[in-house]
Structures are given as C-alpha cells and as structure tokens.
PAVEX-783984 format. One line per 10 residues: number of its first residue (from 1); their letters; for each residue x, y, z of C-alpha. Coordinates in pm, 1 decimal. Layout:
# residues N
NUM = a = X/Y/Z; ... .
# end
This chain:
# residues 479
1 = rpgaqmgtir = 1931.2/1640.1/1704.9; 1631.6/1737.2/1879.7; 1359.9/1466.5/1849.4; 1599.6/1213.1/1710.0; 1509.7/954.8/1965.5; 1137.1/877.7/1994.0; 971.0/607.3/2193.3; 1181.2/341.8/2356.7; 1542.2/290.5/2219.7; 1673.0/-51.4/2133.0 .
11 = kaspgatpmg = 2025.4/-139.1/2236.0; 2284.2/-155.5/1957.1; 2478.7/-446.3/2149.3; 2425.3/-635.1/2485.7; 2488.5/-442.9/2806.8; 2523.7/-99.4/2633.5; 2286.4/194.8/2690.6; 2226.3/433.9/2401.3; 2423.9/758.3/2384.2; 2555.0/709.4/2727.6 .
21 = ssghvmqdgl = 2229.7/763.7/2902.1; 2168.9/670.7/3269.6; 1857.0/469.5/3185.9; 1842.6/105.3/3280.5; 1774.6/-198.1/3050.9; 1453.7/-390.0/3076.1; 1411.1/-752.3/3043.3; 1257.7/-709.7/2684.9; 1596.1/-560.0/2566.2; 1463.1/-199.0/2552.6 .
31 = tklpagskfh = 1610.9/106.8/2737.5; 1381.8/282.0/2989.6; 1457.0/655.1/2984.5; 1480.1/843.7/3301.0; 1186.9/1066.0/3380.9; 1255.8/1435.6/3313.8; 1553.0/1370.4/3086.0; 1590.0/1515.7/2762.4; 1524.3/1190.8/2580.6; 1231.0/1120.4/2810.7 .
41 = cnwvagnral = 1078.5/1444.9/2702.4; 1131.1/1345.0/2328.8; 989.9/1001.1/2403.4; 664.6/1164.1/2540.2; 660.8/1393.2/2241.2; 711.8/1089.4/2014.0; 412.8/916.3/2160.1; 202.1/1225.4/2107.1; 319.1/1238.5/1750.5; 210.7/873.9/1690.7 .
51 = kghakadgsk = -128.9/959.4/1813.9; -159.0/1212.9/1543.2; -130.3/1527.0/1756.0; 10.0/1860.0/1616.8; 376.4/1915.4/1725.4; 325.5/2206.6/1935.3; 611.6/2074.3/2168.1; 850.8/2081.7/1885.0; 897.6/1694.8/1821.2; 887.0/1583.5/1464.2 .
61 = yrigvigggp = 745.5/1294.2/1254.9; 1024.8/1057.9/1130.0; 1058.1/960.8/767.2; 1252.6/656.9/661.0; 1362.2/631.6/311.1; 1490.6/271.5/246.8; 1733.0/284.8/-34.8; 1984.8/537.7/-157.1; 1970.1/521.1/-528.1; 1812.8/796.2/-752.0 .
71 = sgaaaaeifa = 1445.4/717.3/-627.8; 1547.9/734.1/-258.3; 1785.4/1023.5/-288.2; 1536.8/1221.8/-478.3; 1264.4/1144.1/-223.4; 1503.3/1222.0/66.7; 1582.3/1553.9/-79.7; 1225.0/1664.7/-74.2; 1170.0/1534.4/281.4; 1482.4/1699.1/410.7 .
81 = kdkeletfif = 1384.3/2038.7/284.5; 1083.0/2025.4/514.4; 1238.1/2107.0/841.6; 936.5/1991.2/1034.4; 1026.1/1649.8/950.0; 1319.5/1413.7/1032.6; 1441.3/1231.2/734.0; 1668.8/925.2/735.7; 1800.3/752.6/423.5; 1923.6/406.0/422.3 .
91 = erkmdnvkpc = 2174.8/252.3/167.5; 2298.2/-97.7/223.3; 2654.2/-1.6/113.0; 2750.2/357.0/49.7; 2991.5/256.7/-218.7; 2756.6/17.7/-372.4; 2789.8/-19.5/-750.7; 2472.3/-102.4/-917.5; 2476.0/-288.1/-1251.9; 2313.4/-48.4/-1507.3 .
101 = ggaiplcmvd = 2370.3/84.3/-1847.5; 2364.5/436.5/-1690.7; 2195.8/618.2/-1957.2; 1975.4/936.8/-1859.5; 1768.5/1155.1/-2063.8; 1833.8/1518.3/-2119.2; 1532.6/1622.0/-1919.9; 1674.8/1477.1/-1622.5; 1986.3/1674.0/-1628.2; 1781.0/1995.2/-1606.1 .
111 = efdlpesvid = 1497.5/1873.5/-1390.6; 1729.4/1721.4/-1126.9; 2005.9/1998.7/-1156.6; 2283.2/1745.7/-1239.2; 2631.0/1889.2/-1292.9; 2871.0/1799.8/-1562.9; 3065.1/1602.1/-1320.9; 2831.2/1305.8/-1302.6; 2800.9/1276.1/-1672.6; 3082.9/1046.9/-1814.8 .
121 = rkvrkmkmis = 2995.3/1091.7/-2180.2; 2747.7/1271.2/-2390.5; 2626.4/1034.7/-2656.7; 2502.3/1216.8/-2977.3; 2531.3/910.3/-3210.9; 2395.9/557.8/-3187.6; 2443.0/252.1/-3403.1; 2161.3/6.6/-3424.7; 2277.3/-339.4/-3532.7; 2023.9/-587.0/-3662.9 .
131 = psnrvvdigq = 2023.4/-968.7/-3642.1; 2193.0/-984.9/-3985.8; 2446.4/-725.0/-3868.0; 2302.2/-447.6/-4066.7; 2415.2/-119.9/-3923.5; 2205.7/202.7/-3901.8; 2338.2/523.8/-3774.5; 2097.2/720.4/-3587.4; 2118.7/1069.9/-3418.8; 2108.4/1303.8/-3730.4 .
141 = tlkpneyigm = 1795.8/1477.8/-3584.3; 1949.6/1571.8/-3262.0; 2009.9/1944.6/-3200.2; 2365.8/2055.7/-3105.6; 2266.4/2097.2/-2735.2; 2087.9/1754.3/-2714.7; 2244.1/1435.0/-2593.9; 2185.4/1116.1/-2395.0; 2403.4/1122.4/-2071.3; 2611.8/819.8/-1987.2 .
151 = trrevldgfm = 2677.8/789.9/-1619.7; 2827.1/540.0/-1359.3; 2567.2/461.4/-1097.9; 2819.3/491.1/-814.9; 2884.6/850.8/-914.6; 2521.2/955.6/-995.7; 2383.8/776.4/-691.1; 2641.3/924.9/-467.6; 2586.8/1288.1/-583.5; 2207.4/1264.4/-545.4 .
161 = rnrsvelgav = 2232.1/1100.3/-204.1; 2498.3/1353.2/-68.3; 2286.3/1640.0/-191.8; 1994.6/1510.7/33.1; 2240.1/1469.7/324.1; 2358.1/1837.0/276.8; 1998.9/1943.3/318.8; 1947.5/1748.3/640.5; 1872.2/1380.3/573.5; 2060.4/1155.4/810.4 .
171 = pinglvtnid = 2244.1/882.6/617.2; 2248.4/528.1/746.2; 2520.3/282.5/586.6; 2308.8/-34.0/667.4; 2108.5/-315.8/513.1; 1741.2/-338.6/611.7; 1659.9/-705.8/702.4; 1295.7/-696.7/825.5; 1026.4/-452.0/885.0; 726.2/-467.9/1141.6 .
181 = vpkgdsdpyv = 431.0/-297.8/1003.7; 205.4/-93.7/1215.8; -94.7/-262.2/1386.1; -278.7/71.7/1416.3; -334.7/383.1/1203.4; -72.1/584.8/1376.8; 164.2/313.6/1512.4; 523.8/331.9/1396.5; 710.7/97.9/1139.2; 996.4/-70.6/1317.5 .
191 = vhyqdygdkt = 1276.3/-129.1/1079.2; 1540.3/-382.1/1158.3; 1884.0/-345.8/1001.1; 2246.7/-424.9/1005.6; 2448.6/-110.7/1067.2; 2785.4/-104.4/888.8; 2883.6/230.7/1035.9; 3200.2/354.0/844.4; 3273.5/18.0/681.3; 3285.7/27.2/308.2 .
201 = aggagtpktm = 3351.7/-337.4/220.6; 3317.9/-663.7/400.3; 3242.2/-749.2/770.7; 2923.0/-796.2/970.7; 2708.6/-509.7/1066.4; 2559.2/-443.6/1418.5; 2189.9/-531.6/1458.3; 1980.7/-226.2/1524.6; 1619.5/-94.5/1496.0; 1464.6/229.5/1444.7 .
211 = efdvlvgadg = 1097.7/345.1/1437.4; 943.7/551.3/1152.8; 596.7/720.3/1091.2; 626.9/703.8/723.2; 834.0/485.4/499.9; 934.6/522.9/127.0; 1050.1/192.6/-21.8; 1328.4/285.4/-269.1; 1516.0/-47.8/-213.7; 1509.9/-190.0/-577.9 .
221 = ansrvakaid = 1356.2/-496.9/-735.7; 1414.7/-732.4/-433.5; 1236.3/-462.1/-209.7; 1212.4/-551.4/165.3; 938.4/-272.1/198.2; 743.6/-433.5/-73.5; 762.3/-765.6/97.2; 665.0/-611.3/437.9; 363.5/-450.2/294.0; 250.2/-753.9/78.7 .
231 = ageynyaiaf = 291.1/-552.3/-252.9; 261.4/-847.2/-469.6; 509.4/-998.9/-721.9; 602.2/-906.7/-1069.0; 800.1/-1062.1/-1344.1; 1139.9/-946.8/-1392.3; 1446.8/-957.2/-1625.8; 1810.5/-1021.0/-1537.4; 2041.1/-751.5/-1663.0; 2410.9/-870.5/-1705.3 .
241 = qeriavdeek = 2694.8/-616.0/-1755.8; 3068.1/-627.5/-1791.7; 3275.0/-320.9/-1767.2; 3548.5/-363.3/-2007.3; 3861.2/-131.6/-2028.3; 3987.2/-81.2/-2371.8; 4280.3/103.0/-2533.7; 4270.1/461.3/-2598.4; 4212.2/415.9/-2969.2; 3896.3/209.0/-2921.1 .
251 = meyykdlaem = 3777.1/450.7/-2631.9; 3810.3/745.7/-2875.5; 3578.0/546.7/-3115.6; 3311.4/521.8/-2828.4; 3369.9/904.5/-2734.2; 3013.2/1004.6/-2808.1; 2890.0/695.4/-2963.6; 2672.4/399.1/-2807.9; 2576.2/70.5/-2978.5; 2248.4/-136.1/-2954.4 .
261 = yvgddvspdf = 2245.2/-494.8/-3082.7; 1936.2/-678.5/-3136.7; 1887.3/-1057.5/-3230.4; 1798.0/-1364.9/-3048.5; 2166.8/-1461.4/-3020.2; 2213.6/-1161.0/-2761.3; 1869.1/-1174.2/-2629.1; 1531.0/-1352.6/-2705.4; 1339.4/-1051.8/-2578.9; 1561.4/-756.6/-2526.7 .
271 = yawvfpkydh = 1864.5/-596.1/-2659.3; 2233.0/-591.5/-2586.1; 2448.7/-285.5/-2554.0; 2787.8/-119.7/-2564.3; 2775.7/206.9/-2364.5; 3071.2/438.9/-2312.5; 3183.9/531.3/-1965.3; 3453.6/754.1/-1825.1; 3745.7/526.5/-1902.9; 3584.9/196.6/-2008.3 .
281 = vgvgtgtvvn = 3264.1/66.2/-2173.6; 2988.6/-130.9/-2023.2; 2878.1/-418.2/-2238.9; 2575.3/-617.6/-2132.3; 2241.5/-776.3/-2228.0; 1918.3/-893.1/-2046.1; 1618.3/-1126.4/-2070.5; 1305.5/-1215.2/-1910.1; 1201.7/-1532.3/-2078.8; 1537.3/-1725.5/-2069.6 .
291 = rpdipkyqka = 1719.4/-1593.3/-1766.5; 1929.7/-1919.3/-1709.8; 2105.6/-1856.1/-2037.8; 2219.3/-1509.1/-1972.7; 2595.0/-1605.7/-1969.4; 2544.8/-1741.8/-2338.7; 2370.3/-1414.8/-2443.4; 2675.7/-1215.1/-2294.1; 2914.2/-1427.5/-2478.4; 2728.6/-1353.5/-2793.9 .
301 = irerakerle = 2740.9/-979.3/-2753.5; 3114.8/-984.9/-2673.4; 3153.1/-1181.9/-2999.8; 2954.1/-956.7/-3216.9; 3140.9/-630.9/-3081.9; 3479.6/-822.7/-3065.0; 3648.5/-606.2/-3319.5; 3624.3/-295.6/-3090.1; 3655.4/-497.3/-2765.4; 3960.2/-701.6/-2857.5 .
311 = ggkiikveah = 4241.6/-679.8/-2603.2; 3999.1/-529.2/-2340.5; 4020.5/-613.5/-1992.4; 3712.8/-704.7/-1776.5; 3735.1/-482.6/-1465.1; 3392.0/-567.2/-1320.8; 3106.7/-809.5/-1376.3; 2747.3/-705.2/-1255.6; 2412.3/-866.8/-1261.5; 2073.2/-733.4/-1125.4 .
321 = pipehprprr = 1711.9/-791.3/-1150.6; 1488.1/-545.4/-1350.0; 1121.1/-530.6/-1296.0; 894.2/-563.5/-1604.7; 584.9/-390.7/-1482.7; 455.0/-213.9/-1164.9; 359.8/-415.0/-868.6; 1.6/-484.7/-789.9; 27.9/-257.4/-475.5; 239.6/39.3/-457.5 .
331 = vqnraalvgd = 100.0/191.7/-135.9; 0.8/40.6/201.8; -98.9/248.4/509.4; 190.1/511.9/525.0; 444.9/315.0/317.0; 488.7/402.3/-50.4; 713.5/234.9/-313.8; 904.1/414.5/-583.7; 1151.9/330.8/-863.9; 1250.3/-25.4/-929.8 .
341 = aagyvtkcsg = 1071.8/-140.1/-583.4; 732.6/-13.8/-750.2; 829.2/-162.3/-1079.4; 875.9/164.0/-1281.1; 1099.7/37.1/-1552.6; 992.3/70.5/-1931.0; 962.2/-231.3/-2156.3; 1148.7/-209.2/-2496.9; 1411.0/17.9/-2359.1; 1463.3/-114.1/-1992.0 .
351 = egiyfaaksg = 1496.8/239.8/-1882.8; 1452.0/306.5/-1506.4; 1681.4/575.9/-1373.0; 1469.4/880.8/-1476.3; 1142.6/714.6/-1365.0; 1306.1/618.0/-1034.6; 1409.6/962.1/-951.7; 1086.7/1108.2/-1065.1; 869.9/882.0/-865.9; 1077.3/949.1/-573.1 .
361 = rmaaeaivkl = 1033.3/1314.2/-600.6; 662.5/1281.7/-682.2; 578.9/1044.0/-371.9; 775.5/1285.1/-144.2; 618.2/1592.4/-265.8; 273.6/1447.0/-224.0; 343.7/1310.2/124.1; 505.1/1640.8/243.4; 199.6/1833.0/123.2; -37.5/1594.3/291.9 .
371 = meggsrlpte = 153.8/1615.8/623.9; 75.1/1981.6/621.1; 406.2/2111.0/772.3; 457.3/1804.3/979.1; 132.9/1846.4/1164.1; -48.0/1519.2/1067.6; -1.5/1183.2/907.8; -117.4/1086.1/558.3; -358.4/802.5/503.4; -323.7/534.5/242.0 .
381 = qeivdtyiad = -609.7/666.3/23.0; -460.4/1010.5/26.4; -129.3/893.9/-98.6; -296.5/684.1/-363.1; -512.4/977.4/-473.1; -212.5/1201.4/-514.8; 122.2/1031.6/-568.5; -4.7/712.4/-750.0; -276.6/886.1/-953.2; -35.9/1166.8/-1054.0 .
391 = ydkkyqatyv = 216.5/934.7/-1168.4; -2.3/715.4/-1355.0; -162.9/1001.2/-1533.7; 176.6/1138.9/-1644.0; 365.4/820.3/-1754.5; 113.8/540.4/-1809.7; 94.3/614.5/-2187.3; 468.9/583.4/-2202.8; 456.1/234.0/-2043.6; 169.8/120.6/-2266.3 .
401 = vldllqkvfy = 348.7/240.8/-2596.9; 676.3/76.3/-2516.1; 522.7/-243.2/-2412.3; 340.2/-255.3/-2741.6; 666.0/-189.1/-2918.3; 831.8/-464.2/-2745.0; 567.5/-714.0/-2815.2; 578.8/-612.3/-3183.9; 945.6/-577.1/-3252.2; 1122.0/-822.1/-3011.1 .
411 = ssnaareafv = 899.7/-1107.5/-3108.8; 1129.9/-1257.0/-3383.7; 1429.7/-1195.4/-3582.9; 1231.6/-1051.0/-3875.6; 1072.9/-803.8/-3659.6; 1401.6/-700.1/-3505.0; 1551.0/-658.3/-3854.7; 1250.7/-462.8/-3954.5; 1284.7/-236.3/-3655.2; 1638.8/-149.2/-3740.0 .
421 = emceseyvqk = 1549.6/-84.9/-4097.6; 1279.2/161.4/-3979.2; 1534.9/343.4/-3768.5; 1683.6/463.8/-4089.0; 1366.4/705.5/-4130.3; 1448.9/1050.5/-4014.3; 1077.2/1078.9/-3890.7; 1121.8/767.3/-3671.3; 1452.1/897.0/-3517.7; 1286.1/1226.9/-3433.3 .
431 = vtfdsylykt = 984.2/1082.4/-3275.7; 1198.7/825.3/-3084.8; 1464.5/1068.0/-2954.1; 1212.3/1344.8/-2859.6; 1012.8/1086.2/-2676.5; 1326.9/962.0/-2494.7; 1502.3/1299.5/-2417.3; 1182.4/1476.8/-2300.1; 983.3/1179.5/-2163.6; 653.9/1232.9/-2342.6 .
441 = vqggnplddv = 490.3/1022.0/-2602.6; 536.7/1245.9/-2903.9; 252.9/1278.0/-3155.0; 357.0/1285.7/-3509.0; 212.5/1390.0/-3849.8; -91.7/1157.7/-3920.7; 23.5/1120.1/-4279.7; 362.2/1008.6/-4182.2; 216.8/761.0/-3918.8; 20.0/587.4/-4200.3 .
451 = kllfntvgsi = 323.4/573.3/-4423.7; 506.3/426.4/-4127.2; 253.7/160.3/-4072.6; 274.3/31.2/-4430.7; 657.4/61.9/-4434.3; 667.8/-156.3/-4111.3; 462.6/-419.2/-4277.9; 683.0/-420.0/-4574.6; 1002.9/-417.2/-4367.1; 876.7/-732.5/-4176.5 .
461 = lraqattpkd = 786.9/-905.0/-4494.9; 1139.8/-842.9/-4653.5; 1304.7/-937.5/-4336.0; 1141.8/-1282.6/-4336.0; 1361.9/-1367.7/-4633.0; 1685.3/-1225.2/-4521.4; 1689.2/-1261.6/-4139.2; 1856.8/-1558.3/-3932.2; 1599.4/-1819.4/-3828.5; 1485.3/-1784.3/-3490.9 .
471 = rtfsnpves = 1647.4/-1991.0/-3217.9; 1459.6/-2209.1/-2963.7; 1574.7/-2254.9/-2614.3; 1521.5/-2539.5/-2359.3; 1503.1/-2344.2/-2033.0; 1208.3/-2085.3/-2064.3; 1089.4/-1907.6/-1777.6; 710.4/-1836.7/-1774.3; 635.5/-1486.8/-1840.7 .
# end
C-alpha cells in the first residue's frame, strides 16, 4: 500500500531485507533504502510527515491501535474511514477468548450496528438471589423489544475487528512487548512486537518493530501502552469464569434468563453470575479485596447453583483482571488509552464492554477531527480537551452513582439482603433497567425517591436479624 513503509525498515529476521528490496543492511540492523526507489520516496515523505508538514506528496500519518477488543475495534473503524490515515490494529491472538460475562446493553446494539448473529441470547428475565437465598424475579418493567444481549467475546470482538479491517485497517496478529516513546513532539512511537502471522495457537512469534505517529492503547488492564506512557496504576478485581455445558432441559431454563447471586460466600465485594450463552452457561465471580480466595468463591457459586448445573461439563476456565477506576493519566503526548486500559469499568455491575467500545469511538473521532484530514498531528492538550473532557462529562455521573451503590450495598450481607429486597420494587426495576439499557443516570419521581430511602433503611434493619453473619478472611488485598 502506498506510504505503508515510512522511515527506516527493521528486519524481520537476520540476513533478510524487507519485501525483497535491493537495499543493504547497516550495522545497526536497519535497512537502507536505495535512493529514488518507491520505498525511498515514502521514507522521505514519512520524515516530512513526522516534522508535521501537510501531506501534499500523498504520504499518510500512521495510526497504531494496540488491542483488538471492542475498544480497539471501535477506534480502528473510525480511523479506517479516514482514507488520509493509515490504520493498523494489533491483536495478540486473533482467536483470543477473553473471560467476560458478555452482557451488553440494548443501546450498544443500535449504536454499533450489531447484527443478530453476535447475540447468543436475549435476556428479558433475571433472578436476584440474596445471601439467605431469597429469590426476586426482575424484568417485569421491560418492554417487548427490550433485552440485555448476551455475547461470547470471541464472536463480538471478531465481528467488530473484522468490520474495521473491511474498512481498511491492517490487522496484525501480534503481541506488543515494548514501546519506545517519542523524544520530540513529532517523533514516532516505535512498537516492538512478536508477529504470529497466520498462527492461531502456540509457537513463537517473529520479533518485529513498526513506527507510528499516534497510538491508541486498547490493550486491557495489563496495558503495555499504559506502562510505556507512565499512566499510573489502579486497583483491580479478578474475574473468574467457567463455561459449563448443561443438558438441553437446563439450557432451556436459561433461554432468556440470567441469575445474579450476592453474599460474601460468593464474593466479599462483588456478585456471582450464571449467564446464558449460545450452547452453554458462563458461571463466574469476582473480587478486589480477597483475590487469593477466588477459587473458593467460584466453588461457592457452583454450589449455590448446583441444582441447575448438575451433570454439566466444564468446557473452559477463564480469569482476567478488571480495573476498578480510571488510571491517573489517560493521555500522554499522542497516545490515548481507552477501554480497560483506561480503567473504564463500572463499580457495582462490573460492566465494561459498552464503555470500552464507546471510549474507543470517542477517542478516535476526536483525534481524526484534530488531525484535519491527515494534515497535522494532535497535541496532548487537544486530546485531553476533547476526548477526555467529553467522555468524563458524559459518563462520570454513572461511575459515581455505581461506586456509591457498591459501597452501600456490597458492604455486608445485611446490605446485600436489603438490596435484593429492594429489587422487588417495580420503581427500582424500572430505574435500574432504564439506566443500564440506555446508559444514562435516570432521574426518578422525588416522592418515590424519598420512599425508597426509607424503605432502604427499613430493609437493612430487617436484614440484620435474618441474614447470615459476615465472614472474615485472612488474605485481604489492600484496596
């Protein structure tokens, strides 16, 4: 592709010259391009580009999207639509299966034009199960066309990533191992990675490097991009999930039903779940404050749901870190973090898919606009003033409310019991579902809100006498 090789080209292996060129290899391991060649012209154009000049000669700025999940795919799609930019999207393994409950809100289906084929189940009913095993059915306020979509991440991610590729993004099946940050305002980022080529499982990759003018870090909680730009640390939960194949009768039970369990037997600060997938169920839990005991909590959720899991076969075991709050720094120079890499996961619900995709799209839209048809590079302050400011304005209230709810209702078994009791209220169900499905903090009737406050206090007081005593644990992780 024109402009696909800018600057010097690093060798993929000793003794090889890239793309069969007649250039010679210098002592520093770089290939010098012959003057007047096609690639030499692009090298000159690339150097001009890095100095911030307009692209009168047709060369293009290069965008590197590190990570091929919903956040990276959504960003790459926007960049790929701008034909004045060259977009590359990295995914460590194209068939990678990320452990995740897989729930997405209705608004995401519309906003991201997702087809029916990526949605395994449409959940219209939920059961909330309290520490004392009180069961509350919720979902009666849903309209006929409303549902929570259940997906498998390998299907959802693959669809979104492939769409960006169809629009022109270049996919790289590779693991990023290190990033050299620019020393100057217009110098490139140098990305070091293991290229797996067409491999789908096992085997070593080929060490390679590429240069980029702009980076988007969409590479999850253990982000290499975040590390490279010194974005700071955040606290995280460990989510653990088993995919369990059950018989047809039990699968029919979960056809449009999800279950959420609360109680410090299944998690001291989160919830456990049974979510329906295409031909199996995802059974999992998570915790921040006692990560070493996650196997014990997983055993407990299997025990509480054993009647419907009996005879099931575990077909996959998954574990993954989930950030608990945004990183201290989300933009540095021309590198921006999105999704889990930025810390965009909500407390209380642990939801991150929608916010990942939305942040990837918002970051890319802001950067594309700032680059003015590929004629200039954005500055750090410009990205902060657009992408970061707009994202925080739109969603900060949601994070604050859910953080508060977690502090109140996940603090003890009595509070969890009260939370489940409150979910019997049609008013609570409507506000909760509307907020989740459409990603806005829903305002309620002030009188109903006052009633809810008094009912909450009453529920907690009643629960003190009926709820199992809180457990203590010996391996706490400082929060």
